[in-house]
N, C-alpha and C positions, 0 to 999 in steps of 0.2 A: 504493500500500500504506500502511495506517495504521501509524504509529509513535508511541508515547507515551513522553515523558521524564518521570520523576519525580525530585524533588530533596528530600533531607532527611537526617535522622540515622538510622542503624541502631544498635541496642544489643544487647548480650547480655542475654537474659532468664534469670533464675535463679529458678525457681519451686519452692515446696514441693510435695511429692508427697502424694497421697491426702488433700488438703484439710487437711494439717497446718498448725498455727500456726507462725510464725517461731520461737517459743521451743521448739517440739517438733522442729524440723527438724535432722537430722544430715547431710543431703545435699540438693542442689538439682538440679533438672533444667535443663540448659543448652540454650538454643536462641537464635535471633536474631529480632529484630522491630523494627518502627518503622512509623509511618503510611504514608509514601510507599514504603518498602521493601515493605510488605504489598500496596499497590495494584499495584506493578509485577509482583509474583509472581502476583496474581490475573489480571491482563491476559495475562501470558504463558501462564497455565494455560488461558485461553480462546482462545488462538491469535493474540493481538494482539502484534505485536513491541513490546517495551518495553525501556527502558534506565533504570537507576538511577544517579543522580549523587550523590556524597557525598564526604567526606574521611575517610580511615581511617588509623589508626596503622600504620606500616611494621613490623609484627611478626606473630607467629603468629595472633593473634586477628583482625587485619585480613585476613590471608590466608584464615582460616576463613569470613569473610563473603563474600569473593570466591567461594570454593568453593560456598557455599550458593546464591548467585545463579546461578552457572554450572549447578548441578544443576537449577535451576528455569528455565533458558534465558532468563535476564534479562541484557541487555547490561551490561557493566562497563567499556567502553572509555574512559570519561571520568571514572572515579573517580580522585581524587588522593590522595596520601599525605603525611602530616605530623602533627605533634602528638604527644602522649605516650600517649594512652590511648583505648580504646573505652569509650563510655558503658555503664553497667550499669543494669538495674532489677530489683528483687526483687519477686516476686509471691506473696502468700498468697491462695490460691484459696478463696473462701467457699463455703458450702453452706447451704441452707435460709434461715433468717432472718439468718445472719451473712454480711455482704457481703465481697467481696474487698478486698485492701489492696495498694497499690503504694508501694514506697520507691525513690526515684531515687538513683543514684550516678553522675551524669553531668557534674558540674562539671569544667571544664577539659578536656573531651573534645576529640578531634581536630576534630569538627564545630564546636565552640564557637570554635575558633581560625581558622576559614576566613576568608579575606580577599577583597575585591573584586579582580578581575583574575587570581585563581588558576585560574579555569576559563574556557576558551575557549568561551563560550556560542554564538557564531556557528557554530563547528564542531559543537557538540553538537546544535544545532537544524537543521542544514542539510538533513537528510532526514526530519525529524519534522513531524507535523501537530498534535500535542497536547502541552501542558505542564501537569503537575499539581504543586501544592505544597499545604502545609497550614499552619494557624496555629501548629503546633508549631515549625516552623523559625525564624520571626522571634522566637519566645519564648526561644530558647536563649541568644542573645547579640546585642549590637548589630551585631557583624560579620556574623553569620548573617542578620540582618534586612536588612542593606545588600546582601549578595550575592543574597539572594532578590529584592529589588527590581531589582537589576541584571539578573537572569535574566528576570523578568517583563516589564520594559520591552523587552528585545530580542525576547523571544518575541512580544510584541504587534506590534512593528515588523515582524517576519518573517511575520506573519499566522497564527500558531499559535492554536488554540483553547486557552484557559487555564481550568483548573478549580482550585477551592480547597475543601478540607474545613476548616471553621473550627477544629475541634479545640482548644477552649480548655482549657489546662492551667494552673490557678492556681499550681501549685507551681513553674512554670518562669519566670514573668515576674519575675525578680529582679535585673535590671541597671539599674533606675532608670526604666524606661519601662513604661507601661501599654498594653494593646492599642489603646486609642483614640488613642494617640500614633503608632502604627506601622501598624496594619492598614488604615485608610482609604485611604492612598496605594497599598497593595498590592492591595486589593480592587477599586479602580476600573478595573483592567484585566481583571478576571476575567469570563468568559462563563458559567461554571457554578459555582454555590456550593452546597455541602452544609452544612446546619446548621439548628438551630432558630432561630426568630425572636428569642427573648430573647438568645441568644448573638450573633446578627448585629447587632442594635441596640446591644448592650453594646460589642462590638468597634469599631463605627463611632462610638461616643460620642454616639448619638442617642436620642431618646425616641420611643416608639411613640405615634402620635396617637390610636389606639384600643386601650385596654388589654384589651378583651374579645376577644382573638385566638383563643380557643377556640371561638367561635361561627363556624361554617363560612362564613356570609355575609360576615364581616369579614376572612377570610384573604386574599382577593385584594387588598383595600385595603392590608393590611399588607405583603404581598409587593411590591405596586407601589411602596411607599415605598422599598424597597431599590433599585429601578431609578433613583430620583432620585439616590441616592448612588453608584451603580455604573453609569456610563454605557454600559459594554460588556456589561452583564449580559443574558443570554438565558434561562437556566433556573435555577430555585432548587429544591432538593430537601431534604426533611426526613425523617429516620428517626423514626418514632413508636415509642417504647419505654415499656412499662408494666411495671415490675418488681413481680411478685407476691412473689417472693423471689429469692435468688441462684440458685436452682435452677429457677425458673419465670418465663419472660418472655413478654410479648405484644408482637409486632413487626408494624408496618405501615409505611406510607410515604406521603408527599405529594410531588407535583411540580407546579410552577407554570411555565407557559410561554405566552407570547402571550395573556396575560389568561385563560388556562384552567387550572383546578385539576384535577389527576388524583389519584386516591386508590388505595391498595392496602389491601385488607382486613387487619385484624389476624389474625395467626396465633399459635396457642399453641406455645410452645417449652419443652418439659420432658421429661426433665431436662436442664439446661444442663451441658455438659461444660467449655466454656471460652468466656467472654463476650468476652475481650480480642481486639481486632481485628475485631469484628463490624461496627463502623462503617466500617472500611477495606474490608471485604468488600462492603458496600453501595456504597461509592464506586467500587471497581474494576469492579463489575458495572454500575453506572450508566454509567461511561465506555464500557464495552463496548456496552451497550444503545444509547447515543446514537450511537455509531459505526456499529453494525450494523443498527439498526432504523429509522434515518432519522426519518421523521415519526411513527412509531408510538410515541408517548411513553408511552402506557399500558403497552405491552409492555416498554419500557425500565425503567419503574418496577417492574413486576412481577418482572423479572429481578433488579433490585437488591434488592428486598425478600426474594425467595426466597434469594438468596445470603447475605444477612444472617442470615436464620433458620437456614440450614443450617450457617453458620460456627460457630454455638453447639455443634455436635456434633463439632467438630474441635479437638484439643489443639494449642496453639501460637498464634502471632500471626497467621499468614497463612492464607488460605483455600485448601483443596485440593479443593473441590467441582467437579465437572465440569458442563459445559453440559447434558449429558443428565440429570444429577441435578436441575439447576435446572428443566428443562422438566417432568420428572416431578412435582416439587413443585408447580409452577404448575398442572399438570393436576389436582391434588387428591390425588395418591397419596402420602400421608404415613404409610403403615402401617409402613414400616421393615422389610418382609419381606426375607428373604435372597434375593439375586439369584442364581439357579442357571442 
């Protein structure tokens, strides 16, 4: 049986309602979210056993996170408690030509204080076959970067498949280190990487030898460069996003494996209800596709792209789209008619 472990920070999300600006808001819609948290919920929603590992404050807000995970059938057995607070982020949802805006309030959160040795990773991984992390976790603090490496090394030793969503967040790298100082050591163990080529080379501190990466013929050469820096790498995926406006997106995807490039056609997504978490929706569905579709990598990519598109219709950080809805979307039925 497949079991996926995800590791990262969960935050309370406080969003303005009805596209109000922060200065107009008199109340905020509260829910929970975070990259690896969102991936775990997606996988559970698709019937894959998943467990989320993090550090939470021992208070009512920490307990609310546990209840949310339990409601979504995500395992919480290895969550630890400590620290003073749950991280927050405030979201002003854009519309039309006005983009969305995020303000973080996560300094000194419980997850930022996590230390090596606090989590028994051997126990966490004993019945798992996949470990997922993202570039957000090592950006939070040096301690969270250190424990992320601790987890990755043991997952590699124990033979788990390791995936990473690069998830570069410029507002988070504030503890005196840049991605190029931390990420290369973490990424060299990963088998699956999600992210665009610019971000990948930036985080690795490397230069692309061919700057014309938009030319289809050059993409395999550029993807192959990543294999030189990441010796365990098997699959690279990229979400293609073209923002017409905050309310209108065009979404597609690329996947590179065994020197073969797979593509998913661009789909129009309008109107956008909530863009946040759409990359996590792609990642969760990609893991599902790779686990369930085996060598059918085109189908895995199509599933991931469809999940990303459909997440734009769901309010909140995590995706609640079903596999049936994904298959309907892939088949071309995007009319949105009432199902009776």
